[in-house]
KEZA-227101 format. One record per atom (N, C-alpha, C): residue number from 1; chain; atom name; x, y, z. Coordinates in Angstrom, 1 decimal. Layout:
# KEZA-227101
REC  seq  mol  atom      px      py      pz
REC  NUM    A    CA       X       Y       Z
...
# end
This chain:
# KEZA-227101
REC  seq  mol  atom      px      py      pz
REC    1    A     N     1.8    13.8    -4.2
REC    1    A    CA     2.3    12.4    -4.2
REC    1    A     C     2.8    12.1    -2.8
REC    2    A     N     2.6    10.8    -2.3
REC    2    A    CA     2.9    10.4    -1.0
REC    2    A     C     4.4    10.2    -0.9
REC    3    A     N     4.9    10.5     0.2
REC    3    A    CA     6.4    10.2     0.5
REC    3    A     C     6.6     8.8     1.0
REC    4    A     N     7.7     8.3     0.8
REC    4    A    CA     8.1     6.9     1.2
REC    4    A     C     8.7     7.0     2.6
REC    5    A     N     8.7     8.1     3.3
REC    5    A    CA     9.4     8.2     4.6
REC    5    A     C     8.2     8.5     5.6
REC    6    A     N     8.4     8.0     6.8
REC    6    A    CA     7.4     8.3     7.8
REC    6    A     C     6.1     7.5     7.7
REC    7    A     N     5.2     7.8     8.6
REC    7    A    CA     3.9     7.1     8.5
REC    7    A     C     3.0     7.6     7.4
REC    8    A     N     2.2     6.8     6.9
REC    8    A    CA     1.3     7.1     5.8
REC    8    A     C    -0.1     6.9     6.2
REC    9    A     N    -1.0     7.8     5.7
REC    9    A    CA    -2.4     7.5     6.0
REC    9    A     C    -3.0     6.6     4.9
REC   10    A     N    -4.2     6.2     5.1
REC   10    A    CA    -4.8     5.1     4.3
REC   10    A     C    -4.8     5.5     2.8
REC   11    A     N    -5.1     6.7     2.5
REC   11    A    CA    -5.1     7.1     1.1
REC   11    A     C    -3.7     7.1     0.5
REC   12    A     N    -2.7     7.5     1.3
REC   12    A    CA    -1.3     7.5     0.9
REC   12    A     C    -0.8     6.1     0.6
REC   13    A     N    -1.2     5.1     1.5
REC   13    A    CA    -0.9     3.7     1.3
REC   13    A     C    -1.4     3.2    -0.1
REC   14    A     N    -2.6     3.4    -0.4
REC   14    A    CA    -3.1     3.0    -1.6
REC   14    A     C    -2.4     3.7    -2.8
REC   15    A     N    -2.2     5.0    -2.7
REC   15    A    CA    -1.5     5.8    -3.7
REC   15    A     C     0.0     5.2    -4.0
REC   16    A     N     0.7     5.0    -2.9
REC   16    A    CA     2.0     4.4    -3.0
REC   16    A     C     2.0     3.0    -3.6
REC   17    A     N     1.0     2.2    -3.2
REC   17    A    CA     0.9     0.9    -3.7
REC   17    A     C     0.7     0.9    -5.2
REC   18    A     N    -0.2     1.8    -5.6
REC   18    A    CA    -0.5     1.8    -7.1
REC   18    A     C     0.8     2.3    -7.8
REC   19    A     N     1.5     3.2    -7.3
REC   19    A    CA     2.7     3.8    -8.0
REC   19    A     C     3.8     2.8    -7.9
REC   20    A     N     4.1     2.2    -6.8
REC   20    A    CA     5.3     1.4    -6.6
REC   20    A     C     5.2     0.0    -6.9
REC   21    A     N     4.1    -0.6    -6.5
REC   21    A    CA     4.0    -2.1    -6.6
REC   21    A     C     3.4    -2.5    -8.0
REC   22    A     N     2.4    -1.8    -8.4
REC   22    A    CA     1.5    -2.3    -9.5
REC   22    A     C     2.3    -2.4   -10.8
REC   23    A     N     3.3    -1.7   -11.0
REC   23    A    CA     4.0    -1.8   -12.2
REC   23    A     C     4.9    -3.0   -12.3
REC   24    A     N     5.2    -3.7   -11.2
REC   24    A    CA     6.0    -4.8   -11.1
REC   24    A     C     5.2    -6.1   -10.8
REC   25    A     N     4.1    -6.0   -10.1
REC   25    A    CA     3.4    -7.2    -9.7
REC   25    A     C     2.0    -7.2   -10.3
REC   26    A     N     1.8    -8.1   -11.3
REC   26    A    CA     0.5    -8.2   -12.0
REC   26    A     C    -0.6    -8.5   -11.0
REC   27    A     N    -0.4    -9.5   -10.1
REC   27    A    CA    -1.4    -9.9    -9.1
REC   27    A     C    -1.9    -8.7    -8.3
REC   28    A     N    -1.0    -7.9    -7.8
REC   28    A    CA    -1.4    -6.7    -7.0
REC   28    A     C    -2.1    -5.7    -7.9
REC   29    A     N    -1.6    -5.5    -9.1
REC   29    A    CA    -2.2    -4.6   -10.0
REC   29    A     C    -3.7    -4.9   -10.4
REC   30    A     N    -3.9    -6.2   -10.5
REC   30    A    CA    -5.3    -6.7   -10.8
REC   30    A     C    -6.3    -6.3    -9.7
REC   31    A     N    -5.8    -6.4    -8.5
REC   31    A    CA    -6.8    -6.1    -7.4
REC   31    A     C    -6.8    -4.6    -7.1
REC   32    A     N    -5.7    -4.0    -7.2
REC   32    A    CA    -5.7    -2.5    -6.8
REC   32    A     C    -6.3    -1.6    -7.9
REC   33    A     N    -6.3    -2.1    -9.2
REC   33    A    CA    -6.8    -1.2   -10.2
REC   33    A     C    -8.3    -1.4   -10.6
REC   34    A     N    -9.0    -2.3    -9.9
REC   34    A    CA   -10.4    -2.6   -10.1
REC   34    A     C   -11.1    -1.3    -9.6
REC   35    A     N   -12.3    -1.0   -10.3
REC   35    A    CA   -13.0     0.3    -9.8
REC   35    A     C   -13.6     0.1    -8.4
REC   36    A     N   -13.9    -1.1    -8.0
REC   36    A    CA   -14.4    -1.4    -6.7
REC   36    A     C   -13.3    -2.2    -6.0
REC   37    A     N   -12.7    -1.7    -4.9
REC   37    A    CA   -11.6    -2.3    -4.1
REC   37    A     C   -12.1    -3.7    -3.6
REC   38    A     N   -11.3    -4.7    -3.9
REC   38    A    CA   -11.6    -6.1    -3.4
REC   38    A     C   -11.3    -6.2    -1.9
REC   39    A     N   -11.7    -7.3    -1.4
REC   39    A    CA   -11.5    -7.6     0.0
REC   39    A     C    -9.9    -7.7     0.3
REC   40    A     N    -9.3    -8.3    -0.7
REC   40    A    CA    -7.8    -8.4    -0.7
REC   40    A     C    -7.1    -7.0    -0.5
REC   41    A     N    -7.6    -6.0    -1.2
REC   41    A    CA    -7.0    -4.7    -1.2
REC   41    A     C    -7.3    -4.2     0.3
REC   42    A     N    -8.4    -4.3     0.8
REC   42    A    CA    -8.8    -3.8     2.1
REC   42    A     C    -7.9    -4.5     3.2
REC   43    A     N    -7.7    -5.8     3.0
REC   43    A    CA    -6.9    -6.5     3.9
REC   43    A     C    -5.5    -6.1     4.0
REC   44    A     N    -4.9    -5.9     2.8
REC   44    A    CA    -3.5    -5.4     2.6
REC   44    A     C    -3.4    -4.0     3.3
REC   45    A     N    -4.2    -3.1     2.9
REC   45    A    CA    -4.1    -1.8     3.4
REC   45    A     C    -4.4    -1.8     5.0
REC   46    A     N    -5.3    -2.6     5.5
REC   46    A    CA    -5.6    -2.6     6.9
REC   46    A     C    -4.3    -3.1     7.7
REC   47    A     N    -3.8    -4.2     7.1
REC   47    A    CA    -2.6    -4.8     7.8
REC   47    A     C    -1.5    -3.7     7.8
REC   48    A     N    -1.2    -3.1     6.7
REC   48    A    CA    -0.2    -2.1     6.7
REC   48    A     C    -0.4    -0.9     7.6
REC   49    A     N    -1.7    -0.5     7.8
REC   49    A    CA    -2.0     0.6     8.7
REC   49    A     C    -1.9     0.2    10.1
REC   50    A     N    -2.2    -1.0    10.5
REC   50    A    CA    -2.0    -1.5    11.9
REC   50    A     C    -0.6    -1.6    12.2
REC   51    A     N     0.2    -2.1    11.4
REC   51    A    CA     1.6    -2.2    11.6
REC   51    A     C     2.3    -0.8    11.7
REC   52    A     N     1.8     0.1    10.8
REC   52    A    CA     2.4     1.4    10.8
REC   52    A     C     2.1     2.2    12.1
REC   53    A     N     1.0     1.9    12.7
REC   53    A    CA     0.6     2.5    14.0
REC   53    A     C     1.7     2.1    15.1
REC   54    A     N     2.1     0.9    15.0
REC   54    A    CA     3.0     0.3    16.1
REC   54    A     C     4.4     0.6    15.7
REC   55    A     N     4.7     0.7    14.4
REC   55    A    CA     6.1     0.9    13.9
REC   55    A     C     6.0     1.9    12.8
REC   56    A     N     6.0     3.2    13.2
REC   56    A    CA     5.9     4.2    12.1
REC   56    A     C     7.0     4.1    11.0
REC   57    A     N     6.5     4.2     9.8
REC   57    A    CA     7.3     4.0     8.7
REC   57    A     C     7.3     2.6     8.0
REC   58    A     N     6.6     1.7     8.8
REC   58    A    CA     6.5     0.3     8.3
REC   58    A     C     5.8     0.2     7.0
REC   59    A     N     4.7     0.9     6.8
REC   59    A    CA     3.9     0.8     5.6
REC   59    A     C     4.7     1.3     4.4
REC   60    A     N     5.4     2.4     4.6
REC   60    A    CA     6.2     2.9     3.5
REC   60    A     C     7.4     2.0     3.1
REC   61    A     N     8.1     1.5     4.1
REC   61    A    CA     9.2     0.6     3.9
REC   61    A     C     8.7    -0.7     3.2
REC   62    A     N     7.6    -1.2     3.6
REC   62    A    CA     7.1    -2.5     3.0
REC   62    A     C     6.7    -2.2     1.6
REC   63    A     N     6.0    -1.2     1.3
REC   63    A    CA     5.6    -0.8     0.0
REC   63    A     C     6.8    -0.6    -1.0
REC   64    A     N     7.8     0.0    -0.4
REC   64    A    CA     9.0     0.3    -1.2
REC   64    A     C     9.7    -1.1    -1.5
REC   65    A     N     9.7    -2.0    -0.5
REC   65    A    CA    10.4    -3.3    -0.7
REC   65    A     C     9.6    -4.1    -1.7
REC   66    A     N     8.3    -4.0    -1.7
REC   66    A    CA     7.5    -4.8    -2.6
REC   66    A     C     7.6    -4.4    -4.0
REC   67    A     N     7.9    -3.0    -4.2
REC   67    A    CA     7.9    -2.4    -5.5
REC   67    A     C     9.1    -2.7    -6.4
# end
């Protein structure tokens, strides 16, 4: 299970999103739970990864805040 502290890799971002966000946000759940990831999912994960490279811990904090 991914930690919510420090930088996350791409797999961890998706894992945390599924665990933290999807139980509260139907819209995110719809996109993240599809068998084939949508363009929206790729965009959210890409944006979080870019920000996390410049500000380590950003992805984890953002996912925690959204959850």
